[in-house]
C-alpha positions as CSV (number, residue, x, y, z in Angstrom):
1,M,98.4,129.1,78.6
2,A,101.1,126.5,78.3
3,T,99.9,123.3,76.7
4,C,100.8,119.8,77.9
5,G,103.1,119.3,74.9
6,Q,105.0,122.6,75.2
7,P,106.1,123.2,78.8
8,T,108.0,126.2,79.9
9,I,111.4,125.2,81.3
10,F,112.8,127.3,84.1
11,L,115.1,127.2,87.1
12,G,118.1,126.2,85.0
13,G,116.3,123.7,82.9
14,R,115.9,119.9,83.2
15,S,119.6,119.2,83.9
16,N,119.5,121.5,86.9
17,L,116.3,119.8,88.2
18,L,117.9,116.4,87.8
19,C,121.3,117.0,89.4
20,G,120.0,117.0,92.9
21,W,119.0,113.4,93.0
22,V,121.4,111.4,90.8
23,G,122.6,108.2,92.4
24,S,121.3,106.2,95.4
25,A,120.2,108.0,98.5
26,L,120.2,105.0,100.8
27,R,123.5,105.7,102.6
28,T,123.1,109.4,102.8
29,E,119.4,110.0,103.7
30,T,118.2,110.2,107.2
31,T,117.5,106.8,108.6
32,F,114.0,108.0,109.6
33,H,113.2,107.3,106.0
34,Q,113.9,103.6,106.6
35,L,111.5,103.0,109.5
36,S,109.4,100.5,107.5
37,P,109.3,99.4,103.8
38,Y,106.8,101.0,101.4
39,I,106.2,100.1,97.8
40,G,106.4,103.0,95.3
41,K,107.8,105.6,97.6
42,V,109.4,108.8,96.2
43,K,113.2,108.9,96.3
44,S,114.2,111.0,99.2
45,S,116.8,113.0,97.3
46,M,114.2,113.8,94.6
47,A,111.8,115.0,97.3
48,A,114.4,117.2,98.8
49,S,115.3,118.7,95.4
50,L,111.7,119.5,94.6
51,V,111.1,121.1,98.0
52,S,114.3,123.1,97.6
53,R,113.5,124.4,94.1
54,F,109.8,125.1,94.4
55,T,109.3,126.3,98.0
56,S,110.8,128.8,100.4
57,Q,111.8,128.7,104.1
58,G,108.7,128.7,106.3
59,D,106.3,127.8,103.5
60,L,103.4,125.5,104.2
61,V,103.9,122.4,102.0
62,Y,100.9,120.1,101.4
63,D,101.2,116.4,100.4
64,P,97.7,114.9,100.0
65,F,99.1,111.4,99.0
66,S,101.9,111.2,101.5
67,G,102.6,107.5,101.3
68,S,105.5,106.7,103.6
69,G,106.0,110.4,104.4
70,T,109.1,111.0,102.3
71,I,108.1,114.4,100.9
72,A,106.7,115.5,104.3
73,L,109.9,114.7,106.1
74,E,112.1,116.3,103.5
75,A,110.0,119.4,103.7
76,W,110.3,119.5,107.5
77,L,114.0,119.0,107.3
78,A,114.2,121.9,104.9
79,G,112.5,124.2,107.4
80,R,109.0,124.1,105.9
81,R,105.7,123.7,107.7
82,V,103.9,120.5,106.6
83,L,100.4,119.3,106.1
84,A,100.3,115.6,105.0
85,N,97.5,113.1,104.3
86,D,97.0,109.6,103.1
87,I,93.9,107.4,103.2
88,S,95.9,104.2,104.0
89,P,96.2,103.6,107.8
90,Y,99.7,102.2,107.2
91,A,100.8,105.2,105.1
92,S,99.4,107.7,107.6
93,T,101.1,105.9,110.5
94,L,104.5,106.1,108.7
95,T,104.0,109.7,107.9
96,R,102.9,110.5,111.5
97,A,106.0,108.7,112.8
98,K,108.3,110.9,110.7
99,M,106.4,114.1,111.5
100,F,106.2,113.4,115.3
101,P,109.3,111.3,116.1
102,C,110.9,110.8,119.5
103,R,113.2,113.8,120.1
104,C,116.3,111.6,120.7
105,L,117.3,107.9,121.1
106,E,117.4,108.2,124.9
107,D,113.8,109.3,125.0
108,A,112.7,106.5,122.7
109,L,114.4,103.8,124.8
110,S,113.1,105.3,128.0
111,D,109.5,105.2,126.5
112,I,109.9,101.5,125.6
113,D,111.1,100.8,129.1
114,H,108.2,102.7,130.7
115,L,105.6,100.9,128.5
116,S,107.0,97.4,128.8
117,G,105.1,96.5,132.0
118,E,101.8,97.5,130.5
119,A,102.6,95.6,127.3
120,D,103.2,92.5,129.4
121,K,99.8,92.8,131.1
122,L,98.1,93.2,127.7
123,R,100.0,90.1,126.4
124,D,98.7,87.9,129.1
125,A,95.1,88.7,128.2
126,I,95.3,87.9,124.5
127,D,93.6,84.8,123.2
128,L,95.1,83.7,119.9
129,R,92.0,81.7,119.0
130,S,90.5,85.0,117.9
131,I,93.3,85.8,115.5
132,P,92.9,84.7,111.8
133,R,94.8,81.7,110.8
134,W,96.6,83.4,108.0
135,V,98.1,85.9,110.5
136,R,99.0,83.2,113.1
137,R,101.0,81.3,110.4
138,F,103.6,84.1,110.3
139,F,104.6,83.9,114.0
140,H,105.6,81.9,117.0
141,P,102.6,82.0,119.3
142,E,104.3,83.9,122.1
143,T,105.9,86.3,119.7
144,L,102.5,87.0,118.2
145,R,101.0,87.7,121.6
146,E,103.7,90.2,122.4
147,A,103.5,91.9,119.0
148,L,99.7,92.3,119.3
149,A,100.1,93.7,122.8
150,W,102.7,96.2,121.8
151,T,100.8,97.2,118.7
152,R,97.6,97.8,120.6
153,L,99.4,99.8,123.3
154,L,101.4,102.0,120.9
155,R,98.2,102.7,118.9
156,T,96.3,103.6,122.0
157,R,99.1,105.9,123.3
158,R,99.7,107.4,119.9
159,R,103.3,106.5,119.9
160,W,103.6,106.7,116.1
161,F,107.4,106.5,115.9
162,L,107.6,103.4,118.0
163,L,104.6,101.9,116.2
164,A,106.2,102.5,112.8
165,S,109.5,100.9,114.1
166,L,107.5,97.9,115.2
167,L,105.8,97.6,111.8
168,G,109.3,97.8,110.2
169,I,110.4,94.6,111.9
170,L,107.1,92.7,111.6
171,H,108.2,90.3,108.9
172,H,111.4,89.1,107.3
173,Q,113.7,86.1,107.8
174,R,116.6,87.9,109.5
175,P,117.1,87.5,113.3
176,G,116.2,91.1,114.1
177,F,112.7,90.6,112.8
178,L,109.6,89.0,114.4
179,S,108.1,86.6,111.9
180,F,108.9,83.2,110.5
181,P,111.0,83.4,107.3
182,S,109.2,85.7,104.9
183,S,109.8,88.6,102.6
184,H,110.3,92.1,104.0
185,T,108.2,94.3,101.7
186,V,105.3,92.1,100.7
187,P,104.1,89.5,103.2
188,Y,104.5,85.9,102.0
189,L,106.1,83.0,103.8
190,R,109.3,81.5,102.5
191,E,108.9,78.0,104.0
192,K,110.2,76.2,100.9
193,K,113.4,78.2,100.9
194,F,113.8,77.9,104.6
195,P,112.2,74.6,105.7
196,R,111.6,74.2,109.4
197,H,113.7,71.1,109.8
198,R,116.8,72.8,108.3
199,F,116.4,76.2,109.9
200,P,114.8,75.6,113.3
201,A,116.2,78.8,114.8
202,L,114.1,80.8,112.3
203,Y,110.9,79.4,113.8
204,A,111.7,79.9,117.5
205,Y,110.3,82.5,119.8
206,R,111.6,86.1,119.3
207,S,111.4,88.8,121.9
208,V,109.6,91.9,120.7
209,R,111.1,94.4,123.2
210,D,114.7,93.4,122.4
211,R,114.1,93.7,118.7
212,L,112.1,96.9,119.0
213,E,115.0,98.6,120.9
214,S,117.5,97.5,118.3
215,K,115.3,98.8,115.5
216,V,115.0,102.2,117.2
217,K,118.7,102.4,117.6
218,R,119.1,101.8,113.9
219,A,116.5,104.4,113.2
220,F,118.6,107.0,115.1
221,R,121.9,106.2,113.3
222,R,121.6,109.3,111.0
223,V,119.3,112.0,112.1
224,P,119.8,115.7,111.3
225,N,118.7,118.6,113.5
226,L,114.9,119.0,113.5
227,D,113.0,122.1,114.3
228,F,110.2,120.8,116.5
229,G,108.7,124.3,116.6
230,L,107.6,124.1,113.0
231,A,103.9,123.3,112.5
232,R,103.2,119.8,111.3
233,A,99.9,117.9,110.8
234,C,98.9,114.6,109.3
235,A,95.4,113.3,108.3
236,C,94.0,110.0,107.1
237,R,91.2,111.2,104.7
238,D,90.1,111.1,101.1
239,A,92.4,113.6,99.3
240,G,89.5,114.5,97.0
241,T,87.4,116.0,99.8
242,L,90.1,117.2,102.2
243,A,90.2,121.0,102.4
244,P,93.2,122.4,104.2
245,M,92.3,124.8,106.9
246,K,94.9,127.3,105.6
247,M,96.1,128.4,102.2
248,V,99.1,126.4,101.2
249,D,102.2,127.6,99.5
250,S,102.8,124.5,97.5
251,I,101.4,121.0,96.8
252,I,104.1,118.3,96.2
253,T,102.8,114.8,96.0
254,S,102.8,111.4,94.3
255,P,99.3,110.2,93.4
256,P,98.4,106.5,93.5
257,Y,99.7,104.7,90.4
258,M,96.3,103.5,89.1
259,R,96.5,99.7,89.7
260,Q,100.2,99.6,89.1
261,L,100.7,99.1,92.9
262,D,98.5,97.3,95.4
263,Y,98.8,99.3,98.5
264,G,96.3,97.2,100.4
265,R,97.3,93.7,99.4
266,D,101.1,94.3,99.6
267,N,100.8,95.8,103.1
268,R,98.0,93.5,104.3
269,L,99.8,92.1,107.4
270,R,100.9,95.5,108.7
271,L,97.4,96.9,107.9
272,W,95.9,94.0,109.9
273,F,97.9,94.9,112.9
274,L,96.7,98.5,112.6
275,G,93.1,97.3,112.6
276,A,92.4,97.6,108.9
277,H,91.3,94.0,108.2
278,D,89.7,94.5,104.8
279,W,92.7,95.2,102.5
280,R,90.6,94.6,99.4
281,S,88.3,97.6,100.1
282,L,91.3,99.7,100.8
283,D,92.9,98.7,97.5
284,A,89.7,99.9,95.7
285,I,90.5,103.4,97.0
286,A,94.3,103.5,97.4
287,S,95.0,101.6,94.2
288,P,92.0,102.8,92.1
289,S,90.9,101.8,88.6
290,E,91.5,104.3,85.8
291,G,88.0,105.8,86.0
292,T,88.2,106.1,89.8
293,F,91.7,107.6,89.6
294,L,90.8,110.2,87.0
295,S,87.7,111.1,88.9
296,L,89.8,111.5,92.1
297,M,92.2,113.8,90.2
298,R,89.3,116.0,89.0
299,R,88.1,116.4,92.6
300,C,91.6,117.1,93.8
301,F,92.4,119.8,91.2
302,T,89.1,121.5,92.0
303,V,89.8,121.5,95.8
304,W,93.5,122.4,95.3
305,R,92.7,125.5,93.2
306,K,90.8,127.0,96.1
307,H,93.5,126.3,98.7
308,L,96.8,126.7,96.8
309,K,98.0,130.3,96.7
310,P,97.8,132.1,93.4
311,D,100.9,131.7,91.2
312,H,102.2,128.9,93.4
313,F,103.1,125.4,92.3
314,C,101.4,122.0,92.3
315,I,104.0,119.3,91.6
316,L,103.0,115.7,90.8
317,V,105.4,112.7,90.7
318,M,103.6,110.1,88.6
319,G,104.3,106.6,87.3
320,N,104.1,106.3,83.5
321,A,101.1,104.0,83.1
322,C,99.0,104.2,79.9
323,S,95.4,105.3,79.9
324,R,93.2,102.5,78.5
325,N,91.1,105.1,76.8
326,G,93.1,105.9,73.7
327,R,96.4,104.5,75.2
328,E,97.6,107.9,76.1
329,D,100.4,108.6,78.6
330,L,98.8,108.9,82.0
331,P,100.7,112.1,83.1
332,E,99.5,113.7,79.8
333,V,95.9,112.9,80.6
334,V,96.2,114.2,84.2
335,C,97.9,117.4,82.9
336,R,95.0,118.0,80.5
337,I,92.5,117.5,83.3
338,A,94.2,120.3,85.2
339,T,94.9,122.7,82.4
340,D,91.9,122.3,80.1
341,E,89.1,120.5,81.9
342,I,89.3,122.1,85.4
343,G,91.3,125.1,84.2
344,G,93.3,127.6,86.0
345,Y,96.5,125.7,85.9
346,T,99.4,126.0,83.5
347,L,102.1,123.5,82.9
348,E,105.6,124.8,83.7
349,L,107.6,121.7,83.4
350,K,107.3,118.0,82.4
351,Y,110.3,115.9,83.2
352,T,110.5,112.1,82.7
353,E,113.1,109.8,84.3
354,A,113.6,106.0,84.1
355,I,113.2,104.1,87.3
356,P,116.3,101.9,87.7
357,N,115.5,98.2,88.2
358,E,117.2,98.2,91.6
359,R,114.7,100.8,92.8
360,R,111.7,98.6,91.9
361,V,110.3,96.1,94.4
362,R,109.0,93.9,91.6
363,R,112.2,93.9,89.6
364,G,112.2,92.8,86.0
365,I,108.4,92.5,85.6
366,V,105.6,94.6,84.3
367,G,105.0,97.9,86.1
368,S,106.0,101.5,86.0
369,T,109.5,101.7,84.4
370,S,109.7,105.5,84.5
371,E,108.2,108.4,86.4
372,T,107.2,111.9,85.3
373,I,107.3,115.1,87.3
374,L,104.5,117.6,86.3
375,V,105.0,121.1,87.6
376,L,101.7,123.0,87.4
377,R,101.2,126.6,88.4
378,N,97.9,127.9,89.9
379,R,97.1,130.9,87.8
380,R,94.1,131.8,89.9
381,T,94.0,135.5,90.8
382,R,90.8,135.5,92.7
383,D,88.6,132.9,94.4
384,P,87.0,130.6,91.7
385,A,83.2,130.6,91.5
């Protein structure tokens, strides 16, 4: 059995693994990846490289911590079947949007036109007195009523692509967005930088439909051919208890970074619009403490052993936090859980890469400064007891 300190390098070695994702992917990736911001998402070119190297055409790829759906979308683009999951309603919405998009721009715009009358009726019935003050502070009253109506309608109709596009323009200071001046990724108002008396246009009413149509047009700027005949599914469940209905050919995922990122707090406004009003409870699950995180990984490795095909790969992309118990490297601890504690896995590759400051949302401050890829092989030859 390979130990965590002595991985077996294969497929051309580390340099071959790295060459597929050097440089920025922002101007070359499909614009579906840019539907809405998400902290800590996997680089799309890295996801594409991992899918290419460790899976084959037609394989079933499972991502139990799908986040914004980067790995899931790259797997679909590469001709793989996809099963994705994330316990965050915001993350699962983004993943569903990428797994079940509108087939073309014309279809998306036609859908918006078809739904606009119903959205207007819902808007007229909304009483803003029932909306928390902290939410009302972000919007002109009429813009807020429209945004609430469209969100409720798109959720009810399961229009995930349009819903994710709406969430993507929910807050920012640019004219194409809906809120008063605020940050794009993490919701906080920028009233001091953009005082109302100096920038009155930034506090005026903004039409939701016009901006939603413009956002959808931007989303379709760069879209490759998609095989809508390939099977895709997305769940919103606890990854530690979710058992795939079929045996999967590979697991490629990025587990939560153990309090390094606050998936609830940092997405709290978008989560509120999705009906998840208690972001603190979500953070306890989606951004777990060390003990909770390691317990989650134990449950995951146990479930995955039963549903990952023998001799196939489980690939984890992890932030390099330190374990507080012994100050060990977190990927090393997770690797040992898989290979020694749960057993049945061998480490085939451990590769660490620095995260450039420009890729970090919280630039220049404490957080994960590098990420490690663990490639584990399921050595199970028969069903574990």
